[in-house]
N, C-alpha and C positions, 0 to 999 in steps of 0.2 A: 504494500500500500504506500503511495507517495506521501511525503511529509509536507505539511503546509509551511510556506515561507513566512517567517515572522515579519520580514520587511514589507512584504506584500500586505500582510494583515495590518501593520502599522499605518500604511498608506490608506488602506481601506477604511480603518477607523477614523483617520483624519478627514477623509472625504465626507463621511457620514456626519461627523461632528461639526465640520465647517460648512456643510451644505453645498459644496461645489468642488469640482476638480481643480479649478484655478486657485481657490483659496488654500486647498490642501497642498498644491505645488509650492506656493509661496511659503507656507508654514514649514514644509519639509526641505526647502531649498532645492527643489527640482523643477523641471519644466512641466507644463501642463501635458504635453505629449508623452512625457515619461510616466506620469501618473496614469494616463489613459492606457498605456501599454501594460503597466503593472496590473490594472484592473482586468484587462483582457487575459493576462496570464493567470490571474487568480480564478477567473471564471473557467478557464481551461482546466485548472487543477481540480475544481469541485464538480465540473461538468454541468453547471447550471448558470444562467444569467443572474447577476447580482442586482442590476438596476433595470428599471423600466421607465420610459419617458412618460411624463405627465405634464402636458403643455410644454412650457420652456424648461421645466425642472425635471429632475430624475428622482424617483423614489425607489426604495428597496423592494425587491421581490420577497416572497416568502423565504426562499433560500438565503437571500441577503440578510434578512432579519435573524435567521437562525445562526448564520455565520458570525454576525456581529457579536452575539452573546459569547460565542467561543473565542472570538478575537480578543475581546476585553479580558477574558479570563486568562488566556495564554500570554498576552502581553504583560498583564499584571504579575504573573508568576515569573516571567523572564526578567522583568525589571527588578523585582524584589530579590531574586536570586543574585543578580549582578551587584546590587547594592550591598547585599550581605557579604558576598565574597570579596568585593573590593574594599569595603570599609573594615572588614574583620570583626564587626560586631553586628548583631541582629538589631534591626529596627522594625517597627510596625506594631500591630496589635495582636495580643494572644488572649483568647477567651477561655478561661478555666472554670469548670464547674465542680462543686463538691457538695456532699450531703451535709445536713445540719450537724450530724453526729460527730464529724471530724473537722468542722469548720474552725475549731479553736485548738486542734491538736495536730493532725497531719497536714492540713492545708497551709498553716503558717510556715512550716518547715519546707514545704515544696515551693512556696512563693519566695522564701528567702533564698533558696538555691537558684531559682530562675533569675531573681534580681541580681544575685552575685555574679552569675555567668553571662547574663544578657541585660546589663543595666539600662540600655536604651529602649527596651521593650515597654510598651504600655500594656498593663494587665487589666483585663476586664473580668471581674469575679462574679460567678453565678452560684447562688446557694439554693438547693432544692432537694427533693427526694431522689434517691438513686434511680428508680425506674423512669422518672421524668427526665432526669439528666441523660440517661441512655438514649431516650427518644430525641432529645435536643442534639446530642452528638451525631446520631444517625442522620438527622435532617440538615446538619451543618450550622446550627445556631450557635454551637460552641465548638472549640477546637480540641479540647482535652478535658477529661473529667476524672475525678476520683469516684469510685462506685463500689458498693458491696454486693453488686449483682454479677453473677457469672455470665459471660457472653455465650449463651447457648447456641446462637446462630452463627458464630464466628464472623461477625460483622466488623469487629474491632481488633486492633493490635494492642496488647496490654502486658503489663508487668505487675507482680504483687508488691504492694508497698509494705504491707504487714499483715499478719494474722492476729486478729483481735479477739480476746475472750468475750463471750456473751454471758451475762450474769443476771440474776434476779435482783432488782433494786427495790428498795422501799425507804421510807423516811427513817432517820436515826431513831425516832421515838415510836415508830410503828410497832404495835404488838401483834405478832403473827399467831393465829390460832389454826393449827394443822387439822383440827377436827371439822373445820368449816370450809366451804368452797373458797378458793383463792379469789379475792376481788381484783380483777385485772384492770389495769390502766393501759389503754391501747391507742395506737394511731388509727385514724379512719383511712379509708382508701387502701391502696397497695402498700403493704409493709412486710418486709422480710422478718422483722423482729416479732410481729404479731403471729406470723405463720409458724416460726420455729418455737415460739412460746406455747401456742396451742398444741402443736404436735408433741412437744415434750411432755406436757401435762396429760394429754390423752393417752400417750404410750405408757406413762407411769401409772395411769388410773387415778390421777389426782383431779378431784372435782374443781371447777372454776366457774366464775360468773363475771360477765362484763360489768365493770363498775363505772368507768369513765373513759370517754374517747376524746381525742383532740386532733386537729389538723396540723399541729406543729409540735416540735420537740419542746419548745418553751411551755406550752400548755401541759404536756405530759409531766415535765419536771415540776410544774406548779402543783399538779394534783398529787405527785409523789410527796412533795414537801408538806402538803396539807394532810398527809396520812390517809389518803383515800384508798390506797391499795398498793399493788405490786405490779412491776412491769419487767419484761425481758428487754435488756438493752446492752450496748457495748460498755465495757468496763471504763471507757473514756468518760462516761457521764458520772462516775462516782466522785462525790465531793464530801465535804465535812457534814453536810446536812442529810446525807444518804448512807445506807449500809447495804450489805449483800446478804441475801438469804441463800442457804445452801442445803446440803443433804441432811444436816442436823435439824433443819426446820421442816423436813419432809418435802423439800423442793427438788425436782429432778435436775440433773446436769444439762447444760445447754451447749450446743456445738460452737466452736470458734467460727468467726467469719473472716474471710479474706477480703481485704480492700485492694482494689486494682487501680492502676493508672492506665487510662485508655485513650487512644486516638483512633480515628477511622482507619480501617485496613487500607494499605497502599496509599496513604496520605501523600499528596504531592506538594502541598504548601510548604515551601522551604523553611519558614519560621517554625511551624508546628513540628516538622520533621527534625530540625536541628535541636530544638528545645527538648523534645522527647528523647533523642539519642544522648544528649548531654546529661539529662536527668538519670538515665539508665547507667551512664558511665560514672558520674560523680556520686550518686547515691548507692552505687553497686547493687542495682536491682536485678534480680534474676529474671530471665525470660520465662514465661509460663505457658503451658498448654491449658486452654480454657476448658473447665469441666462442663459437661452438658447438664 
């Protein structure tokens, strides 16, 4: 398959942006006939006309509109890669997502490493739930995420940041009665902690009852501190106002959760790729096969 010529694409984008062959020629320092020849060569490459006459003007054909989108993307990647390689330091914008659970623990360490190795990068931070962050990464709304969800469909490239113990948390003053159903504090919507908590209790034959639900980690911790019940959560959430319930309290053991750093598979954005490779190198993160 032939390769599109970036110089032809640059001239094409200039013609569209400046609305004339003549203006594009002046902008690019070429003659108008040279620009015309370039557009003819580009049309030969793709096998379709790019422009159609409309009165005294020319407008893009359907294939021209489609090519323009690709041209902008390819030129932006080319220019960004050259800037990065010539200047020796990355510039641009990197959008990083992380779940609430690790926004105050793992995320700051990651951001500090990015800032240390690429100080000219502008960082755009997105905090949300892991399943929604996975969707945002897939759609291209973010460039890189921390997530506690395994990539079952192999859509992403990832490394394990750490394996985190999951524990039963309650208020320091909470009085647990193992003869009664466990009053659970849970997240509404999709929640891996709610799922593994339910599964552990059901497998162990421990009765439970829903006591309180919240759409945010802040709400869950407020209910915990108020003594409303118990929740399954990462050990990162343990603080002076909370304590852990264990086997001595009649509570089943919970599985550890892996936290991954993900980018889209075969990512071509040079900023995302270089930051990801740098993080793997400097944080000594092992490559992992994603479990189904």
